[in-house]
C-alpha positions in Angstrom: -9.5 1.8 181.7 -13.0 1.2 180.6 -15.9 1.9 183.0 -19.7 2.3 182.5 -21.9 4.4 184.8 -23.6 3.0 187.8 -27.1 4.0 188.8 -30.0 5.6 187.1 -29.7 9.3 186.7 -26.5 10.9 185.9 -25.1 14.4 186.7 -21.9 15.5 185.1 -19.7 17.3 187.3 -16.5 18.5 185.9 -13.5 20.7 187.1 -15.5 21.0 190.2 -18.2 22.6 188.1 -21.8 20.9 187.6 -23.3 20.7 184.4 -26.8 18.8 184.5 -27.4 17.4 181.1 -30.2 15.3 181.8 -33.1 15.0 183.8 -34.3 11.5 182.6 -34.0 8.2 184.3 -33.0 5.2 182.2 -36.4 3.6 182.8 -37.7 6.4 180.7 -35.3 6.4 177.8 -34.8 3.9 175.0 -32.6 3.9 171.7 -35.2 6.2 170.1 -33.4 9.0 171.9 -30.5 8.6 169.6 -31.9 7.6 166.1 -28.8 8.3 164.2 -26.4 6.2 166.3 -26.0 2.6 165.5 -25.3 0.4 168.5 -21.6 0.2 169.8 -20.8 3.5 167.8 -17.5 5.3 168.5 -17.3 8.9 168.5 -14.0 10.9 168.6 -13.9 14.5 169.3 -10.4 15.7 167.7 -9.0 19.2 168.2 -6.7 21.3 169.9 -6.4 22.4 173.4 -10.2 23.0 173.7 -10.7 19.4 173.2 -7.4 18.1 175.0 -9.1 18.2 178.6 -12.0 16.0 177.4 -14.5 18.3 179.2 -17.3 18.5 176.6 -16.4 14.9 175.5 -17.2 13.8 178.8 -20.5 15.8 179.0 -21.3 13.9 175.5 -20.4 10.5 176.9 -22.6 10.9 180.2 -25.5 12.1 178.3 -25.5 9.3 175.9 -25.0 6.7 178.9 -28.1 8.4 180.6 -30.5 8.5 177.5 -29.5 5.5 175.6 -27.4 3.1 177.6 -28.3 0.1 175.5 -26.5 1.8 172.4 -23.2 1.3 174.3 -21.8 4.4 172.4 -18.1 5.2 173.5 -16.8 8.8 173.3 -13.0 9.6 173.1 -11.5 12.9 173.3 -8.2 13.6 171.5 -6.6 17.0 171.6 -3.2 18.6 171.2 -2.4 22.0 172.4 -1.8 24.6 169.8 -2.7 22.1 167.0 -4.0 23.2 163.6 -5.9 21.6 160.8 -2.5 20.9 159.0 -0.7 19.6 162.1 -3.5 17.3 163.0 -3.0 15.2 159.7 0.1 13.8 161.5 -2.0 12.6 164.5 -4.6 10.6 162.4 -2.3 7.4 162.2 -1.3 7.5 166.0 -4.2 8.7 167.6 -7.3 7.9 165.7 -6.5 4.7 163.6 -5.9 2.6 166.8 -9.3 3.4 167.9 -10.8 1.7 165.0 -9.8 -1.9 164.9 -10.6 -2.5 161.3 -11.2 -0.1 158.5 -14.4 -0.2 156.3 -17.8 1.1 156.4 -19.5 -2.3 157.8 -20.3 -2.7 161.5 -20.8 0.0 164.2 -20.5 3.6 163.2 -17.1 5.6 163.6 -17.3 9.2 163.8 -14.7 11.8 164.0 -15.8 15.2 165.0 -13.2 17.7 164.1 -12.8 20.9 166.2 -10.0 22.9 164.7 -9.5 26.5 163.6 -8.8 28.7 166.7 -5.0 28.2 166.2 -5.1 28.5 162.3 -6.5 32.0 162.1 -3.3 33.6 163.0 -1.2 31.4 160.8 -3.0 30.6 157.6 -5.1 32.4 155.0 -8.5 31.2 154.8 -7.9 29.3 151.5 -5.0 27.3 153.0 -6.9 26.6 156.1 -9.8 25.1 154.2 -7.4 23.2 151.8 -5.7 21.7 155.1 -9.0 20.9 156.5 -10.4 19.1 153.4 -7.0 17.0 153.4 -7.6 16.1 157.0 -11.1 15.0 156.4 -9.7 12.8 153.5 -7.1 11.2 155.9 -9.6 10.5 158.4 -12.1 8.8 155.9 -9.3 6.7 154.8 -9.3 5.1 158.4 -12.8 4.0 157.6 -14.5 6.5 159.9 -17.0 9.2 158.9 -16.0 12.9 159.6 -18.2 15.7 161.0 -17.2 19.4 161.2 -17.6 21.2 164.5 -17.2 25.0 163.8 -14.5 26.5 165.9 -14.9 28.4 169.1 -16.2 32.1 168.8 -13.7 34.0 170.7 -15.0 35.3 173.9 -14.5 39.1 172.7 -16.8 41.8 172.1 -16.1 42.0 168.1 -16.3 39.3 165.8 -12.9 38.2 163.9 -13.9 38.7 160.1 -11.2 36.1 159.0 -12.4 33.5 161.5 -15.9 34.3 160.3 -14.9 33.7 156.6 -13.2 30.3 157.8 -16.4 29.3 159.4 -18.5 30.2 156.3 -15.9 28.0 154.2 -16.5 25.1 156.8 -20.3 25.2 156.4 -20.0 25.2 152.6 -17.7 22.2 152.8 -20.0 20.4 155.1 -23.0 21.0 152.5 -20.8 20.0 149.5 -19.4 16.8 150.9 -22.6 15.9 152.8 -21.0 15.9 156.3 -22.5 16.5 159.8 -21.9 20.1 160.7 -22.0 21.2 164.3 -22.7 25.0 164.6 -20.7 25.7 168.0 -19.5 29.0 166.6 -22.9 30.3 165.8 -24.2 29.1 169.4 -21.4 30.7 171.3 -21.7 33.9 169.3 -25.4 33.9 170.5 -24.3 33.3 174.1 -21.7 36.1 174.1 -24.5 38.4 173.0 -26.7 37.3 175.8 -24.1 37.5 178.6 -23.5 40.7 180.5 -20.1 42.3 180.1 -18.8 41.0 183.4 -19.2 37.3 182.7 -17.4 35.1 180.1 -17.6 31.6 178.8 -13.7 31.8 178.1 -12.0 34.1 180.4 -8.7 34.1 178.2 -10.9 34.4 175.0 -10.2 31.0 173.8 -10.4 28.3 176.5 -13.9 27.5 177.6 -15.1 27.3 181.3 -18.0 24.9 182.2 -20.4 27.4 180.5 -18.6 27.3 177.0 -18.2 23.4 177.3 -21.9 23.0 178.0 -22.6 24.8 174.7 -20.1 22.6 172.7 -21.8 19.4 174.2 -25.1 20.5 173.8 -24.8 21.7 170.3 -23.1 18.3 169.2 -25.8 16.1 170.9 -28.5 18.2 169.1 -26.5 17.8 165.9 -26.4 13.8 166.6 -30.0 13.9 166.8 -30.4 13.7 170.7 -33.7 15.3 171.8 -32.7 18.1 174.2 -34.5 18.4 177.4 -36.9 21.2 177.9 -35.8 22.5 181.3 -32.9 24.9 181.5 -29.5 23.5 181.9 -27.9 24.3 185.3 -24.3 25.1 185.1 -21.8 25.9 187.9 -18.7 27.8 187.1 -15.9 28.9 189.4 -15.8 32.8 189.7 -11.9 32.8 188.9 -12.9 31.0 185.5 -15.4 33.6 184.5 -14.9 37.0 186.2 -12.1 39.3 185.4 -13.3 41.4 188.5 -16.0 40.7 190.9 -19.4 42.2 189.4 -20.7 44.9 191.4 -24.4 44.0 190.9 -25.7 40.7 190.3 -28.6 38.3 191.3 -27.4 36.4 194.3 -28.4 32.8 195.2 -27.5 30.5 197.9 -24.1 29.5 196.4 -23.1 32.6 194.6 -24.0 35.0 191.7 -26.8 33.5 189.5 -27.3 34.5 185.9 -30.3 33.2 183.8 -29.9 33.2 180.0 -32.3 32.2 177.3 -29.9 32.3 174.3 -28.7 30.0 172.6 -30.7 27.8 174.9 -32.2 28.3 178.6 -29.2 28.3 180.9 -29.1 29.0 184.8 -25.4 29.8 185.7 -24.2 29.9 189.2 -20.8 31.5 189.9 -18.8 30.0 192.8 -15.9 30.5 194.7 -13.2 27.9 194.7 -13.0 25.9 198.0 -9.8 23.6 198.4 -10.4 20.2 200.0 -8.6 19.0 203.3 -7.3 15.7 204.5 -5.6 14.2 207.4 -2.2 12.0 207.7 -2.7 9.8 210.8 0.5 8.8 212.9 1.7 5.3 211.6 0.6 2.6 214.0 3.5 0.4 213.2 6.6 0.7 210.9 5.8 0.9 207.2 7.7 -1.5 205.1 7.6 -0.4 201.4 7.0 -3.4 199.6 4.0 -2.9 197.8 1.8 -4.6 200.4 -0.9 -2.8 202.4 -0.8 -5.4 205.2 0.6 -2.7 207.8 -1.9 0.2 206.7 -4.9 1.3 208.5 -7.3 1.3 205.4 -10.3 3.3 206.9 -11.2 6.5 205.4 -9.1 6.6 202.3 -9.0 9.6 200.0 -10.8 8.6 196.9 -10.8 9.1 193.2 -14.1 7.9 191.8 -16.1 11.1 190.9 -16.7 12.9 187.4 -15.7 16.1 189.5 -12.3 14.7 189.7 -11.7 14.1 185.9 -9.2 16.7 184.7 -8.2 15.0 181.3 -9.7 12.4 178.9 -13.2 10.7 179.0 -13.8 8.2 181.6 -16.0 5.3 181.0 -17.5 4.2 184.2 -18.7 0.7 185.3 -17.8 0.0 188.9 -19.2 0.9 192.3 -15.8 0.4 193.9 -13.4 3.5 194.1 -11.0 3.6 191.1 -8.3 5.0 193.3 -7.7 5.0 197.0 -4.9 6.7 198.8 -3.8 6.7 202.4 -1.2 9.1 204.1 0.4 8.7 207.4 3.7 9.8 209.1 6.5 8.8 211.7 7.1 12.1 213.8 10.5 13.7 214.2 13.6 14.2 212.2 15.1 12.1 209.8 17.6 10.6 212.5 14.4 9.9 214.6 12.7 8.2 211.7 10.5 11.2 210.6 9.0 10.4 207.3 5.7 10.9 205.3 4.2 7.8 203.9 1.8 7.4 201.1 -0.2 4.4 199.7 -2.2 4.2 196.8 -4.4 1.4 195.4 -5.5 1.6 191.8 -8.1 -0.5 190.2 -7.5 -0.7 186.6 -8.5 -3.4 184.1 -5.6 -2.4 181.7 -2.4 -1.4 183.2 -0.1 0.1 180.6 3.6 -0.1 181.7 5.9 -1.3 178.9 9.2 -2.4 179.6 11.7 0.4 179.3 9.1 3.0 179.5 9.8 6.2 181.6 7.7 7.2 184.5 5.3 9.6 182.5 5.2 7.1 179.6 3.1 4.6 181.5 0.3 4.6 184.1 1.3 6.4 187.2 0.4 8.3 190.4 1.3 12.0 190.9 1.8 13.3 194.4 2.1 17.0 194.7 3.6 18.4 198.0 4.2 21.9 199.3 6.6 21.6 202.3 7.0 25.2 202.8 6.1 26.9 206.1 3.8 30.0 206.6 7.0 32.3 206.9 8.2 31.0 203.5 5.0 31.2 202.0 4.4 35.0 203.2 7.8 36.0 202.0 7.3 34.4 198.7 4.0 36.3 198.1 5.7 39.4 199.1 8.3 39.0 196.7 6.5 37.7 193.7 2.9 37.5 193.1 3.5 34.6 190.7 5.4 32.7 193.4 2.8 30.0 193.3 3.9 28.8 189.7 6.1 26.2 191.0 7.0 24.3 187.8 8.4 27.1 185.9 10.3 28.6 188.9 11.4 25.3 190.5 10.5 26.4 194.0 12.4 24.8 196.7 10.4 22.3 198.8 7.5 22.2 196.2 7.3 19.3 194.0 5.5 16.9 191.9 6.5 13.4 192.5 5.7 10.7 189.6 5.3 7.1 191.0 5.2 4.7 187.9 3.2 1.4 187.8 5.2 -1.6 187.8 6.7 -2.6 184.3 5.7 -5.8 182.4 9.3 -6.9 182.8 9.2 -6.9 186.4 12.0 -4.1 187.0 11.7 -2.1 189.9 10.0 1.4 189.1 11.9 4.6 190.0 10.3 7.7 191.1 10.7 11.0 189.2 9.8 14.5 189.7 7.9 17.0 187.4 9.9 19.8 188.1 13.2 18.0 187.2 14.7 18.9 190.5 16.5 15.8 191.5 17.3 17.0 194.9 13.6 16.6 196.0 14.1 12.7 195.3 17.0 12.5 197.9 16.0 10.1 200.6 12.6 9.1 199.0 11.7 5.6 198.4 9.1 3.9 196.4 7.8 0.4 195.8 4.9 -0.9 193.4 3.3 -4.2 192.9 0.8 -5.6 190.4 -2.5 -6.8 191.7 -5.4 -8.7 190.3 -7.3 -5.7 190.1 -4.6 -3.3 189.0 -1.7 -2.1 191.0 -0.3 -0.7 194.4 2.4 2.0 194.9 4.0 3.0 198.2 6.1 6.1 198.6 8.0 7.7 201.5 9.4 11.2 201.8 12.1 12.0 204.6 11.2 14.8 207.2 14.3 16.6 205.9 12.3 17.9 203.1 10.2 20.3 205.5 11.4 23.7 206.4 12.3 22.8 210.0 13.4 19.4 209.3 11.0 17.7 211.4 7.3 16.2 211.1 5.1 17.0 214.0 1.4 16.7 214.7 -0.3 20.0 213.5 2.1 20.4 210.6 0.0 21.3 207.5 1.3 20.8 203.9 0.0 21.7 200.6 -1.2 18.6 199.0 -2.8 17.0 195.8 -2.5 13.8 194.0 -3.6 12.3 190.6 -3.9 9.1 188.7 -2.6 8.9 185.1 -4.2 6.2 182.9 -2.4 5.7 179.5 -4.0 2.8 177.7 -2.1 3.4 174.4 1.2 5.1 173.8 -0.2 7.5 171.3 -2.6 9.4 173.7 -2.0 13.1 174.2 -0.6 13.7 176.9 -2.6 10.9 178.9 -5.6 9.0 177.9 -7.5 9.7 181.2 -6.6 11.6 184.4 -8.3 12.1 187.9 -7.1 14.4 190.5 -8.2 14.7 194.2 -9.0 18.5 194.0 -10.5 18.2 190.6 -8.3 21.2 189.6 -6.5 21.5 186.1 -4.4 24.2 187.5 -2.5 21.8 190.0 0.5 21.0 187.7 1.0 24.9 187.3 0.1 26.7 190.4 -0.2 25.6 194.1 -3.1 28.1 194.6 -5.5 25.2 194.1 -4.0 22.5 196.1 -5.7 21.0 199.1 -4.1 20.6 202.6 -2.7 17.7 204.4 -2.7 18.0 208.1 -0.7 15.8 210.3 -2.7 14.4 213.3 
């Protein structure tokens, strides 16, 4: 999928969090805003689990699209959880080289910004880490791309790690010696940690940034690339659960939650908000639903839509459409299975490059994920009383809670088959799916029998836990998918039901 922004001003909203990077309109900007970037440049941020979600990569992409759209710069995010400088060398051929159609220095600039080190600190000595890092740079340069060094995340802890500080000093020396771009993220986050009160965190677990931490990554990289920073303070919205270990007793309050004003490493106004799950309705089917990949029998009014940067949970989206990328409809037939009781979904995906090679499994191609929690209130209360971690459905395989994976139609015309993310084949009993290629992308239809509910019946007023995602995998080498949008915008959905929305049967 390759989309470009529509409109004049861009506000980046990620993980249900808002980070306003720009205050310009396109009419006020020009290529002079990015003097060091040739037209049609490609930038790849390359790292570990900090980079994998694509959060700061998306911030960079949207800012460049706003201040210098005529440059047509494309940003990719390629990260692998737990990776190191040594391990990343094995990903260069599969994840970086395919992004550069031809080697050599001629033509548009290709720049790979390396962000690795937080996993190396506990595994390697400083000298070994620097040797691996230098070998990785050599490997990247052999693809015809330039390499830049992004210093690792400064762990969100009171005391500095002397070994990590030595690794950062070595990277800075390496950048100077090899005349490479150096991006001082470690240094900027160290300044942010000193400026924050003790109750607020930019990386609650110490290593994985929230929107505030990603904002520093993006801003620091943009500054290093020569993009002039705005003069007004940046506005960042962060979920409380991603920033507080416990609710602060005293903090300045604003209309949407706690507000924090910071001047270092650059002016920030941070608002901490509670999470609010969305809700949707499934209408009673007006006529029998034939699962054939056609939407003819569906009422197509009021779809659930995936079309917002707030819903991006993985990768970097390149927007260029006013039509929704994804539309989803839900309906149901009441009663038991014997009475025809079933829940139905139809999903229309607009994608200019559907990836579904013959013989590939469900998660190895473009696909839709539907998350459903069929438990009733009695079951939920009992589970909560027994185990406070009962929400973690993937690891526990909780009955009547699952992730359905609905693959795009393959290139060989073979009928696709649904799968489950939990590996619980019993959840597929009685389900049916159909998928059909269209001129704009593809359509998926899916039905789940009423027997999956706690009472074996679907009735008006029934409320189910619900979320859905679209996985867009343009190449087989992406990790783990190229881009992903989700209805709730929550990266927690595949792991815990506590961030799912609600689907109410009307």
